[in-house]
N, C-alpha and C positions, 0 to 999 in steps of 0.2 A: 196423801195427807192434805188436809184442808188448811192451806196457808194463805196469808195475806202479804203483799209487798208494800213496803213503806219507803217513801222517797224524801230526801233531806231538802231543807230550804237554805236560804242564804245565811252564811256564818259557818258553813262547813268547809269552805274553800281554804286551800293552803298551796303555796308555791311548791311545784313538784308533782301535784296530783295528776293522775291519768297517764303517767309515763308509759306504763305497760299497755294501755289502751291505744295511745298514739302509735306505738310500735306495731301492735297487732292489727289494728283497724284504721290505717290512715285514710282508706277510701270512705269510711263511714264518718270519720271525724273531721278530717282536714278539708277535704274537697267541698262538701256541702256547707259546713259551718263557716268557713272563710268566705264563701260566696254570699251567704245570707247576712252574715254580720258585717262584712267589710273590714275586718281586722283578723289578725292571726290568733286563733284560739290556742294553738299549740304553744306559741310564744308566750301568751298571757299565762297559761297554766304552768309551763315548765320554767320559764325565765322570770316571770313577775315583771317588775318588782312587786312586793307584797301590797303596797298601797294602790297599785294599779289593779291587781287582781281583786282586791277587796272592794273596790269601787262597784257600786250597785250595777252599773251598766255592763260590767265585765263579769262580776261574780255570778249573777243569775243565769246568763246564757251558758257560762262554763259549767256550772253545776247541773243544769238541765241536760246538756249534751253528754257529759260523762256518766251521769246516772242512767240516762236512757240507753247508752251503749252497753253498760254493765248489765242492764236488764236484758238486752238482746242476747248477750252472751249466756246468761243464766237460763233464759226461756228456751233457747236452742238445746241446752243440755238436759233440762228437767223434762221437757216434752209434754207437759200438761199445764194448763193455766192455773193461776191463783183463783181463789173464790172471792177475793176482794183486794182492793188497793186503796191507798191514800197517800197523800203527800203533804208535808208541812209547808204551807204558804206556797212559795215557788214550786215546791215538789208536787203540788196538785197538778200542774201542767205536765210534769213527767208521767204521773200516774194516768192521766187522760191519754197521753200519746201511747203509753204502753197498752192501754185498753183499746186502742184503735179509734179514738174519737176524732183524731187528726193525725196526719203524718209527722214524722220527726221534723221534717223541714218546716212545715206549717207551724208546729209548736215552737220551734226555735225562733221563727219570725215573731210570734206573739210574745214570747218571753223577752226578746230583744226590745220590742215596743214597750212592753210593761216596765222593764227595767229603766229605760230611758225616761219614761213618763214619771216613774217614782223618783228618780234622781232629780228631775225638774221640780217636782212638788217639794222635795226635801229642801231645795235651795231657796224656797219662798219663806220659810219660817225656821227659826232655831228650835229644833226639837230633838227628842231622844227617847230612850226606852230604859226600863229598870226591871231587873228580876226580883220578884218578891218571894221570899222563902218563909215557910212556916205560917201561911195564911190560907184561909178558905177562899174559894171562888166568890162566895157571897160577901165576905168582908172586903175583899179587893174591889168588888163592884161598888159597894157602898162608899168606900173611901173615895173612889173616883167620882162617883155621883155627887157626893158632898162637896168635893173640890170644885166641880163644875157649877154647882149652885152658888158658890162664892165667887164666880167669875173666872175660874181656872179652866185650863184646857188639858184634861187628864182623862184617859180611858183605859180600860182592860183590853189588851191587844192579843194575848195568847193565854189560853187556858190549857196548859200542857199536861199536867199530872197533879195528883193530890199534893197540895202544899207547894206547888210550883206554878206561879202565875207571872206573866210579864205585863207591865203597865207601860203606857206610852203617852207622850204629850209634849207640850212646850217645855223647853229646858228649865225654865224657872219653876214649873210645877214638878218636874222630875227631881230637881234639887230639893224642893220642899218635901217631897215624898221620902227621899233618901234620908234627909235630916230629921224627920219626925216619925220614922217607921215604928219604932217601939211604942210610942204614944198612941199610934193609930191601930195597934193590935197586930203588927206585922213583926215577926222575929227579926228579919233582916231585909234590907232593900239594897241592891247593887246596881249602880248605873252601868249600862252595857255600852260597849264600843261599837255602836251602830251609826248608820248615816242619819236616821231620823225616825219619826213616829209612824212606822208602818202599821197597817191595820187599824187606822183611826180616821175620823172625818178630816184630818189634816191632809189625807191623801186624795181628797175629792178631785182636785185638778188632774190627777193621774187616772182616776176612774173614768172621767169623761173621755179622755184619750183612748183608754182601753176599749170602751164601748164602741168607738168608731172602728178600731181594729178588728174586734170580734165580729162586727156586722159583715165583714168581708169574708169570713170563714165558714165553711160548711162543717157541720158536726155529724159524724157517722155513729151508728148504733154501737154501744159499748160491748166489747167481748166479755167483760166481767165487771162487776159493780165497782164504782169508784165512790168513796165516801167523801162528802163535801166538808170543807173547813167551816163553812158558814152555818150548816145545820147539824153537823155531827151524825148525818145519816147518808145512805146511798142516794146518789143523784140519778135522775132519768136523763136520757140523751137530750130531751127537749129543755132541760133546766140548765144545761152546761153554761151557755153564754151568760145567763142572768146570774148564776152563782159565781162565776169567775169575776164578773164585774162588781158584785157585791163584796167579794172576798177582799178586795184591796182596801176597803174602809171598814171592814167588820172584823171582830175578833176571831182568832183561829181556835176552834173548839176541838183540839187534838185529843185531849184526855177522854172526852166524851166519845169521840170516834173509836178510840182503841178499846174502851170498855164495851161499846156497842158491838164491835167485831167479835170480841170474846164471847159475849152473850149469844152471838149468832153462830157460835160453834167453830170459830177459828182455832186451829191447833198449834199454829206456829206463826210468828211475825218474822219477816225477812227484810232487814234494812238493805236497800240497794243504792249505792252511791258513795261518794267521798264521806269520810268520817263515820260516826256511829250514833249520831244524835238521836234519831228516831228509835234506835234500838234501846237506848237508855230510857226514853220516854215510855216505851212499851213495857219495859221491866218495872217501871215505877207505877204506871197506870194499872197494869194487870199483874198483880203479884203472883209469882210462880209460873208465869207464862214462858213458853219456849221461844227463844229469840235467837236469830241467826243474823250474821252480818256478811254482806258482800260489798267490800269497798275496793277490791282489786281483782284482777283476772285470776290470780293464784287461789283466791277463795271461792271461785265459781264451782270448780269441780267438787271440792269438799261439801259445799252447801247442796249442790245438786244431788250428791250421793246421800246426804242426810234426809233430803226431801223425798228421795226415791223417784225413779223414773217411771213414766207411764208404761 
């Protein structure tokens, strides 16, 4: 079966996640992760507290590590590779590690640096994000552009699925957007409980730090195509560093990615990692698509069986 794997981004974390993985694979999770991060991944995931796990500098490495290890469990049982992969924001790093662009350890170090840089950038300006429901991509872009022409700081940050867009910017502009949604042609705008305006120019300080970190990393040829958030198309090995550095300040074009995968002949989408967010996005972006979820070890065997072994 021609399947694609999808990896989640920040927001899928919850206290207690990965308990089965920590028990089954302490060698893969605890030893390497704690050495790279300098803090206990197991304690953060299993004990929290929630506000600590939700912090960008903890949530991103935790989600990367757990999603990657679930992928390892699945890939060992399926026995044949996907024909494509993608990740939502942070999840793009998991997808690249799964495809062999860099090792789990190298990827974890990059994610740790990215997360800390983003947390630093967030601290510089009061910013946030809002989910826009019942609005086209074009209308959302126009609203943000009009606000910027008036001196505001508002951008489209995620193009997730038809009628589901996320905007980000300064808190005063997010408040304006939520309060005037109907008049702007948006059915509803909901402010999100996030740290700041990810995937906007407000993350430029983080991008410059990430460029420095990426310069020290070697990128290997990809074992299977990884579709980029920035372009909505497969990336070449030589583009990885540039696209990862651009991703932090550019909108995530995930809906376009999913539709492109479907047009390329993908027969099933497999969400791999905590939660099921990318599964929901796949169902919405590609109506009638076959979508499977691996968010725990117990789901690995079932999904491997449904995919069929080589």
